[in-house]
C-alpha positions as protocol buffer text, in pm:
chain_id: "A"
residue {
  index: 1
  type: MET
  ca { x: 96 y: -1751 z: -1636 }
}
residue {
  index: 2
  type: GLN
  ca { x: -78 y: -1419 z: -1710 }
}
residue {
  index: 3
  type: LEU
  ca { x: -287 y: -1295 z: -1419 }
}
residue {
  index: 4
  type: PHE
  ca { x: -566 y: -1037 z: -1448 }
}
residue {
  index: 5
  type: TYR
  ca { x: -729 y: -844 z: -1166 }
}
residue {
  index: 6
  type: ASN
  ca { x: -1099 y: -774 z: -1124 }
}
residue {
  index: 7
  type: PRO
  ca { x: -1211 y: -670 z: -773 }
}
residue {
  index: 8
  type: ASP
  ca { x: -1580 y: -701 z: -860 }
}
residue {
  index: 9
  type: ILE
  ca { x: -1586 y: -1068 z: -955 }
}
residue {
  index: 10
  type: SER
  ca { x: -1709 y: -1313 z: -689 }
}
residue {
  index: 11
  type: GLU
  ca { x: -1717 y: -1687 z: -639 }
}
residue {
  index: 12
  type: ASN
  ca { x: -2087 y: -1682 z: -730 }
}
residue {
  index: 13
  type: ASP
  ca { x: -2034 y: -1538 z: -1078 }
}
residue {
  index: 14
  type: ASN
  ca { x: -2039 y: -1749 z: -1394 }
}
residue {
  index: 15
  type: THR
  ca { x: -1936 y: -1486 z: -1648 }
}
residue {
  index: 16
  type: ILE
  ca { x: -1706 y: -1184 z: -1662 }
}
residue {
  index: 17
  type: VAL
  ca { x: -1694 y: -866 z: -1871 }
}
residue {
  index: 18
  type: PHE
  ca { x: -1357 y: -698 z: -1921 }
}
residue {
  index: 19
  type: ASP
  ca { x: -1325 y: -320 z: -1935 }
}
residue {
  index: 20
  type: LYS
  ca { x: -1194 y: -133 z: -2238 }
}
residue {
  index: 21
  type: ASP
  ca { x: -829 y: -121 z: -2126 }
}
residue {
  index: 22
  type: GLU
  ca { x: -815 y: -488 z: -2033 }
}
residue {
  index: 23
  type: SER
  ca { x: -996 y: -587 z: -2353 }
}
residue {
  index: 24
  type: ARG
  ca { x: -741 y: -402 z: -2563 }
}
residue {
  index: 25
  type: HIS
  ca { x: -455 y: -566 z: -2372 }
}
residue {
  index: 26
  type: ILE
  ca { x: -610 y: -910 z: -2415 }
}
residue {
  index: 27
  type: VAL
  ca { x: -662 y: -877 z: -2790 }
}
residue {
  index: 28
  type: LYS
  ca { x: -392 y: -633 z: -2905 }
}
residue {
  index: 29
  type: VAL
  ca { x: -101 y: -729 z: -2678 }
}
residue {
  index: 30
  type: LEU
  ca { x: -165 y: -1089 z: -2576 }
}
residue {
  index: 31
  type: ARG
  ca { x: -340 y: -1171 z: -2905 }
}
residue {
  index: 32
  type: LYS
  ca { x: -598 y: -1386 z: -2731 }
}
residue {
  index: 33
  type: LYS
  ca { x: -892 y: -1527 z: -2928 }
}
residue {
  index: 34
  type: VAL
  ca { x: -1231 y: -1679 z: -2855 }
}
residue {
  index: 35
  type: GLY
  ca { x: -1176 y: -2011 z: -2680 }
}
residue {
  index: 36
  type: ASP
  ca { x: -848 y: -1906 z: -2513 }
}
residue {
  index: 37
  type: SER
  ca { x: -827 y: -1913 z: -2134 }
}
residue {
  index: 38
  type: LEU
  ca { x: -735 y: -1638 z: -1888 }
}
residue {
  index: 39
  type: ASN
  ca { x: -660 y: -1642 z: -1515 }
}
residue {
  index: 40
  type: ILE
  ca { x: -823 y: -1375 z: -1301 }
}
residue {
  index: 41
  type: THR
  ca { x: -803 y: -1288 z: -932 }
}
residue {
  index: 42
  type: ASN
  ca { x: -1036 y: -1062 z: -735 }
}
residue {
  index: 43
  type: GLY
  ca { x: -761 y: -978 z: -483 }
}
residue {
  index: 44
  type: LYS
  ca { x: -951 y: -1164 z: -212 }
}
residue {
  index: 45
  type: GLY
  ca { x: -786 y: -1501 z: -255 }
}
residue {
  index: 46
  type: TRP
  ca { x: -995 y: -1634 z: -543 }
}
residue {
  index: 47
  type: VAL
  ca { x: -850 y: -1735 z: -881 }
}
residue {
  index: 48
  type: PHE
  ca { x: -1085 y: -1788 z: -1174 }
}
residue {
  index: 49
  type: THR
  ca { x: -1005 y: -1965 z: -1500 }
}
residue {
  index: 50
  type: THR
  ca { x: -1207 y: -1805 z: -1776 }
}
residue {
  index: 51
  type: GLU
  ca { x: -1269 y: -1905 z: -2137 }
}
residue {
  index: 52
  type: LEU
  ca { x: -1310 y: -1613 z: -2377 }
}
residue {
  index: 53
  type: THR
  ca { x: -1649 y: -1600 z: -2549 }
}
residue {
  index: 54
  type: LEU
  ca { x: -1598 y: -1261 z: -2714 }
}
residue {
  index: 55
  type: ALA
  ca { x: -1261 y: -1112 z: -2804 }
}
residue {
  index: 56
  type: GLU
  ca { x: -1274 y: -757 z: -2938 }
}
residue {
  index: 57
  type: GLN
  ca { x: -1040 y: -466 z: -2863 }
}
residue {
  index: 58
  type: LYS
  ca { x: -1312 y: -265 z: -2693 }
}
residue {
  index: 59
  type: HIS
  ca { x: -1507 y: -550 z: -2539 }
}
residue {
  index: 60
  type: CYS
  ca { x: -1415 y: -896 z: -2412 }
}
residue {
  index: 61
  type: THR
  ca { x: -1629 y: -1144 z: -2222 }
}
residue {
  index: 62
  type: GLY
  ca { x: -1570 y: -1489 z: -2082 }
}
residue {
  index: 63
  type: ASN
  ca { x: -1727 y: -1785 z: -1906 }
}
residue {
  index: 64
  type: ILE
  ca { x: -1581 y: -1894 z: -1574 }
}
residue {
  index: 65
  type: ILE
  ca { x: -1493 y: -2262 z: -1607 }
}
residue {
  index: 66
  type: SER
  ca { x: -1318 y: -2315 z: -1273 }
}
residue {
  index: 67
  type: LYS
  ca { x: -1238 y: -2133 z: -949 }
}
residue {
  index: 68
  type: GLU
  ca { x: -1005 y: -2188 z: -653 }
}
residue {
  index: 69
  type: LYS
  ca { x: -966 y: -2017 z: -316 }
}
residue {
  index: 70
  type: HIS
  ca { x: -610 y: -1972 z: -186 }
}
residue {
  index: 71
  type: ASN
  ca { x: -535 y: -1945 z: 185 }
}
residue {
  index: 72
  type: LYS
  ca { x: -384 y: -1634 z: 337 }
}
residue {
  index: 73
  type: ARG
  ca { x: -37 y: -1629 z: 486 }
}
residue {
  index: 74
  type: THR
  ca { x: 1 y: -1734 z: 848 }
}
residue {
  index: 75
  type: TYR
  ca { x: 95 y: -1378 z: 945 }
}
residue {
  index: 76
  type: LYS
  ca { x: -8 y: -1023 z: 861 }
}
residue {
  index: 77
  type: LEU
  ca { x: 240 y: -745 z: 796 }
}
residue {
  index: 78
  type: HIS
  ca { x: 154 y: -376 z: 821 }
}
residue {
  index: 79
  type: LEU
  ca { x: 423 y: -124 z: 731 }
}
residue {
  index: 80
  type: ALA
  ca { x: 368 y: 243 z: 815 }
}
residue {
  index: 81
  type: VAL
  ca { x: 628 y: 427 z: 610 }
}
residue {
  index: 82
  type: ALA
  ca { x: 697 y: 796 z: 563 }
}
residue {
  index: 83
  type: PRO
  ca { x: 683 y: 881 z: 190 }
}
residue {
  index: 84
  type: THR
  ca { x: 1024 y: 971 z: 52 }
}
residue {
  index: 85
  type: LYS
  ca { x: 1115 y: 1308 z: -97 }
}
residue {
  index: 86
  type: MET
  ca { x: 1179 y: 1140 z: -432 }
}
residue {
  index: 87
  type: ASN
  ca { x: 850 y: 983 z: -533 }
}
residue {
  index: 88
  type: ASP
  ca { x: 1007 y: 704 z: -740 }
}
residue {
  index: 89
  type: ARG
  ca { x: 1181 y: 562 z: -434 }
}
residue {
  index: 90
  type: PHE
  ca { x: 853 y: 516 z: -249 }
}
residue {
  index: 91
  type: GLU
  ca { x: 699 y: 365 z: -561 }
}
residue {
  index: 92
  type: TRP
  ca { x: 990 y: 119 z: -575 }
}
residue {
  index: 93
  type: PHE
  ca { x: 917 y: 22 z: -215 }
}
residue {
  index: 94
  type: LEU
  ca { x: 549 y: -36 z: -294 }
}
residue {
  index: 95
  type: GLU
  ca { x: 634 y: -260 z: -587 }
}
residue {
  index: 96
  type: LYS
  ca { x: 894 y: -471 z: -408 }
}
residue {
  index: 97
  type: ALA
  ca { x: 702 y: -499 z: -81 }
}
residue {
  index: 98
  type: THR
  ca { x: 401 y: -628 z: -275 }
}
residue {
  index: 99
  type: GLU
  ca { x: 618 y: -882 z: -454 }
}
residue {
  index: 100
  type: ILE
  ca { x: 769 y: -1003 z: -126 }
}
residue {
  index: 101
  type: GLY
  ca { x: 438 y: -1013 z: 60 }
}
residue {
  index: 102
  type: ILE
  ca { x: 261 y: -744 z: 261 }
}
residue {
  index: 103
  type: ASP
  ca { x: -95 y: -692 z: 379 }
}
residue {
  index: 104
  type: THR
  ca { x: -128 y: -324 z: 463 }
}
residue {
  index: 105
  type: ILE
  ca { x: 67 y: -8 z: 383 }
}
residue {
  index: 106
  type: THR
  ca { x: 8 y: 326 z: 553 }
}
residue {
  index: 107
  type: PRO
  ca { x: 197 y: 634 z: 429 }
}
residue {
  index: 108
  type: LEU
  ca { x: 303 y: 815 z: 745 }
}
residue {
  index: 109
  type: LEU
  ca { x: 323 y: 1192 z: 796 }
}
residue {
  index: 110
  type: CYS
  ca { x: 602 y: 1267 z: 1045 }
}
residue {
  index: 111
  type: ASP
  ca { x: 773 y: 1569 z: 1202 }
}
residue {
  index: 112
  type: HIS
  ca { x: 1063 y: 1546 z: 955 }
}
residue {
  index: 113
  type: SER
  ca { x: 858 y: 1449 z: 649 }
}
residue {
  index: 114
  type: GLU
  ca { x: 952 y: 1637 z: 333 }
}
residue {
  index: 115
  type: ARG
  ca { x: 673 y: 1488 z: 122 }
}
residue {
  index: 116
  type: LYS
  ca { x: 329 y: 1567 z: 256 }
}
residue {
  index: 117
  type: VAL
  ca { x: 116 y: 1483 z: -50 }
}
residue {
  index: 118
  type: ILE
  ca { x: 88 y: 1142 z: -216 }
}
residue {
  index: 119
  type: LYS
  ca { x: -55 y: 1013 z: -543 }
}
residue {
  index: 120
  type: THR
  ca { x: -294 y: 751 z: -412 }
}
residue {
  index: 121
  type: GLU
  ca { x: -432 y: 644 z: -749 }
}
residue {
  index: 122
  type: ARG
  ca { x: -84 y: 593 z: -896 }
}
residue {
  index: 123
  type: PHE
  ca { x: 31 y: 403 z: -586 }
}
residue {
  index: 124
  type: GLU
  ca { x: -268 y: 170 z: -610 }
}
residue {
  index: 125
  type: LYS
  ca { x: -191 y: 97 z: -976 }
}
residue {
  index: 126
  type: ILE
  ca { x: 169 y: 9 z: -886 }
}
residue {
  index: 127
  type: ILE
  ca { x: 52 y: -228 z: -612 }
}
residue {
  index: 128
  type: GLN
  ca { x: -202 y: -388 z: -845 }
}
residue {
  index: 129
  type: SER
  ca { x: 59 y: -441 z: -1117 }
}
residue {
  index: 130
  type: ALA
  ca { x: 308 y: -591 z: -871 }
}
residue {
  index: 131
  type: MET
  ca { x: 43 y: -826 z: -731 }
}
residue {
  index: 132
  type: LYS
  ca { x: -36 y: -957 z: -1078 }
}
residue {
  index: 133
  type: GLN
  ca { x: 329 y: -985 z: -1179 }
}
residue {
  index: 134
  type: SER
  ca { x: 421 y: -1184 z: -868 }
}
residue {
  index: 135
  type: LEU
  ca { x: 115 y: -1409 z: -904 }
}
residue {
  index: 136
  type: GLN
  ca { x: -40 y: -1323 z: -570 }
}
residue {
  index: 137
  type: TYR
  ca { x: -411 y: -1345 z: -499 }
}
residue {
  index: 138
  type: TYR
  ca { x: -458 y: -1099 z: -214 }
}
residue {
  index: 139
  type: MET
  ca { x: -444 y: -726 z: -288 }
}
residue {
  index: 140
  type: PRO
  ca { x: -249 y: -529 z: -25 }
}
residue {
  index: 141
  type: GLU
  ca { x: -448 y: -247 z: 135 }
}
residue {
  index: 142
  type: LEU
  ca { x: -315 y: 105 z: 81 }
}
residue {
  index: 143
  type: ARG
  ca { x: -445 y: 333 z: 354 }
}
residue {
  index: 144
  type: PRO
  ca { x: -464 y: 714 z: 343 }
}
residue {
  index: 145
  type: LEU
  ca { x: -173 y: 937 z: 445 }
}
residue {
  index: 146
  type: THR
  ca { x: -192 y: 942 z: 826 }
}
residue {
  index: 147
  type: ALA
  ca { x: -32 y: 1167 z: 1084 }
}
residue {
  index: 148
  type: PHE
  ca { x: 214 y: 988 z: 1311 }
}
residue {
  index: 149
  type: LYS
  ca { x: 33 y: 1070 z: 1637 }
}
residue {
  index: 150
  type: ASP
  ca { x: -298 y: 952 z: 1492 }
}
residue {
  index: 151
  type: PHE
  ca { x: -150 y: 625 z: 1372 }
}
residue {
  index: 152
  type: ILE
  ca { x: 18 y: 520 z: 1697 }
}
residue {
  index: 153
  type: SER
  ca { x: -296 y: 596 z: 1899 }
}
residue {
  index: 154
  type: GLN
  ca { x: -499 y: 339 z: 1703 }
}
residue {
  index: 155
  type: ASP
  ca { x: -589 y: 3 z: 1850 }
}
residue {
  index: 156
  type: ILE
  ca { x: -324 y: -212 z: 1681 }
}
residue {
  index: 157
  type: THR
  ca { x: -304 y: -582 z: 1757 }
}
residue {
  index: 158
  type: GLY
  ca { x: 4 y: -804 z: 1736 }
}
residue {
  index: 159
  type: GLN
  ca { x: 368 y: -703 z: 1762 }
}
residue {
  index: 160
  type: LYS
  ca { x: 449 y: -334 z: 1722 }
}
residue {
  index: 161
  type: PHE
  ca { x: 793 y: -199 z: 1632 }
}
residue {
  index: 162
  type: ILE
  ca { x: 952 y: 136 z: 1550 }
}
residue {
  index: 163
  type: ALA
  ca { x: 1278 y: 138 z: 1356 }
}
residue {
  index: 164
  type: HIS
  ca { x: 1490 y: 446 z: 1418 }
}
residue {
  index: 165
  type: CYS
  ca { x: 1853 y: 558 z: 1411 }
}
residue {
  index: 166
  type: GLU
  ca { x: 1895 y: 730 z: 1750 }
}
residue {
  index: 167
  type: ASP
  ca { x: 2169 y: 595 z: 1970 }
}
residue {
  index: 168
  type: THR
  ca { x: 1936 y: 460 z: 2237 }
}
residue {
  index: 169
  type: GLU
  ca { x: 1840 y: 114 z: 2351 }
}
residue {
  index: 170
  type: ARG
  ca { x: 1708 y: -90 z: 2057 }
}
residue {
  index: 171
  type: LYS
  ca { x: 1662 y: -458 z: 1988 }
}
residue {
  index: 172
  type: SER
  ca { x: 1750 y: -647 z: 1673 }
}
residue {
  index: 173
  type: LEU
  ca { x: 1431 y: -705 z: 1470 }
}
residue {
  index: 174
  type: LYS
  ca { x: 1526 y: -1066 z: 1402 }
}
residue {
  index: 175
  type: SER
  ca { x: 1560 y: -1134 z: 1775 }
}
residue {
  index: 176
  type: VAL
  ca { x: 1207 y: -1026 z: 1863 }
}
residue {
  index: 177
  type: ILE
  ca { x: 998 y: -1153 z: 1569 }
}
residue {
  index: 178
  type: GLU
  ca { x: 739 y: -1410 z: 1669 }
}
residue {
  index: 179
  type: PRO
  ca { x: 634 y: -1656 z: 1398 }
}
residue {
  index: 180
  type: ASN
  ca { x: 279 y: -1660 z: 1262 }
}
residue {
  index: 181
  type: SER
  ca { x: 183 y: -1333 z: 1429 }
}
residue {
  index: 182
  type: ASP
  ca { x: 60 y: -994 z: 1312 }
}
residue {
  index: 183
  type: VAL
  ca { x: 336 y: -734 z: 1286 }
}
residue {
  index: 184
  type: THR
  ca { x: 329 y: -355 z: 1251 }
}
residue {
  index: 185
  type: ILE
  ca { x: 652 y: -168 z: 1182 }
}
residue {
  index: 186
  type: LEU
  ca { x: 706 y: 209 z: 1167 }
}
residue {
  index: 187
  type: ILE
  ca { x: 969 y: 338 z: 921 }
}
residue {
  index: 188
  type: GLY
  ca { x: 1060 y: 707 z: 936 }
}
residue {
  index: 189
  type: PRO
  ca { x: 1148 y: 973 z: 675 }
}
residue {
  index: 190
  type: GLU
  ca { x: 1494 y: 1069 z: 546 }
}
residue {
  index: 191
  type: GLY
  ca { x: 1555 y: 1276 z: 861 }
}
residue {
  index: 192
  type: ASP
  ca { x: 1444 y: 987 z: 1085 }
}
residue {
  index: 193
  type: PHE
  ca { x: 1172 y: 1008 z: 1348 }
}
residue {
  index: 194
  type: SER
  ca { x: 1198 y: 1298 z: 1589 }
}
residue {
  index: 195
  type: THR
  ca { x: 1296 y: 1228 z: 1948 }
}
residue {
  index: 196
  type: ASN
  ca { x: 944 y: 1318 z: 2055 }
}
residue {
  index: 197
  type: GLU
  ca { x: 792 y: 1073 z: 1808 }
}
residue {
  index: 198
  type: ILE
  ca { x: 1013 y: 794 z: 1934 }
}
residue {
  index: 199
  type: LYS
  ca { x: 905 y: 868 z: 2291 }
}
residue {
  index: 200
  type: GLN
  ca { x: 538 y: 873 z: 2186 }
}
residue {
  index: 201
  type: ALA
  ca { x: 570 y: 541 z: 2007 }
}
residue {
  index: 202
  type: THR
  ca { x: 742 y: 365 z: 2297 }
}
residue {
  index: 203
  type: ALA
  ca { x: 477 y: 505 z: 2531 }
}
residue {
  index: 204
  type: ASN
  ca { x: 223 y: 333 z: 2304 }
}
residue {
  index: 205
  type: SER
  ca { x: 401 y: -3 z: 2333 }
}
residue {
  index: 206
  type: PHE
  ca { x: 604 y: 14 z: 2010 }
}
residue {
  index: 207
  type: VAL
  ca { x: 935 y: -165 z: 2062 }
}
residue {
  index: 208
  type: PRO
  ca { x: 1243 y: 19 z: 1922 }
}
residue {
  index: 209
  type: VAL
  ca { x: 1436 y: -202 z: 1679 }
}
residue {
  index: 210
  type: ILE
  ca { x: 1742 y: -210 z: 1456 }
}
residue {
  index: 211
  type: ILE
  ca { x: 1674 y: -345 z: 1107 }
}
residue {
  index: 212
  type: GLY
  ca { x: 2031 y: -376 z: 977 }
}
residue {
  index: 213
  type: GLY
  ca { x: 2395 y: -319 z: 1064 }
}
residue {
  index: 214
  type: THR
  ca { x: 2419 y: -9 z: 847 }
}
residue {
  index: 215
  type: ARG
  ca { x: 2222 y: 313 z: 812 }
}
residue {
  index: 216
  type: LEU
  ca { x: 1953 y: 250 z: 551 }
}
residue {
  index: 217
  type: ARG
  ca { x: 1744 y: 479 z: 336 }
}
residue {
  index: 218
  type: THR
  ca { x: 1373 y: 487 z: 417 }
}
residue {
  index: 219
  type: GLU
  ca { x: 1271 y: 268 z: 123 }
}
residue {
  index: 220
  type: THR
  ca { x: 1558 y: 24 z: 181 }
}
residue {
  index: 221
  type: ALA
  ca { x: 1476 y: -12 z: 549 }
}
residue {
  index: 222
  type: ALA
  ca { x: 1113 y: -83 z: 460 }
}
residue {
  index: 223
  type: ILE
  ca { x: 1211 y: -353 z: 211 }
}
residue {
  index: 224
  type: VAL
  ca { x: 1457 y: -514 z: 453 }
}
residue {
  index: 225
  type: ALA
  ca { x: 1188 y: -518 z: 723 }
}
residue {
  index: 226
  type: CYS
  ca { x: 938 y: -669 z: 482 }
}
residue {
  index: 227
  type: HIS
  ca { x: 1179 y: -940 z: 371 }
}
residue {
  index: 228
  type: SER
  ca { x: 1288 y: -1016 z: 728 }
}
residue {
  index: 229
  type: ILE
  ca { x: 930 y: -1087 z: 834 }
}
residue {
  index: 230
  type: ALA
  ca { x: 861 y: -1296 z: 523 }
}
residue {
  index: 231
  type: PHE
  ca { x: 1187 y: -1489 z: 558 }
}
residue {
  index: 232
  type: TYR
  ca { x: 1141 y: -1559 z: 928 }
}
residue {
  index: 233
  type: ASN
  ca { x: 792 y: -1699 z: 865 }
}
residue {
  index: 234
  type: THR
  ca { x: 922 y: -1944 z: 602 }
}
residue {
  index: 235
  type: LEU
  ca { x: 1180 y: -2105 z: 831 }
}
């Protein structure tokens, strides 16, 4: 199944116009012709089956012949992760987290952060591609780069955790996960969260947790956390 993404299409539409890049992909790469069908999601749960009425490299159109709304997961996962020094590692996290299942991602600016600038447009394209590849119908939200102190002071509902490496009292993530609930997890940079950040987070009701039995890289810890929440909610 080939899935396309168009955020502007709604359940009330009867036709769709593809942009230049998508049109070229449809005709040049997929070799689709008039009368062929395509599957499109708007990233809001809807899937539309469309029949091509015009198939040209610079311009494709189609009629919507059926539509279906898919339900959301029974939980929401928000990962606030410090961008890694090597950009490709954070991009790998974005791709895999989207494939596994995530709702919101906030790049986090911390005391020990080495990367303080992110490529939002590129990150969004990676998330979009991973959503289509994994045949998911809800687009994860990528929020702006946010300072640690600003993030933890927000009104966040559900369970709140901070994963860190300091030798202090921490609980195993798997022992405190509650099924079908909203979860927010903080993952620090290569140098870990600072002691002050950990104190600030716990003062704001974030529970310190251990994600694995070994010391993990930032992007690995984020993926393990993402998978743990997804796995626990499928039991």
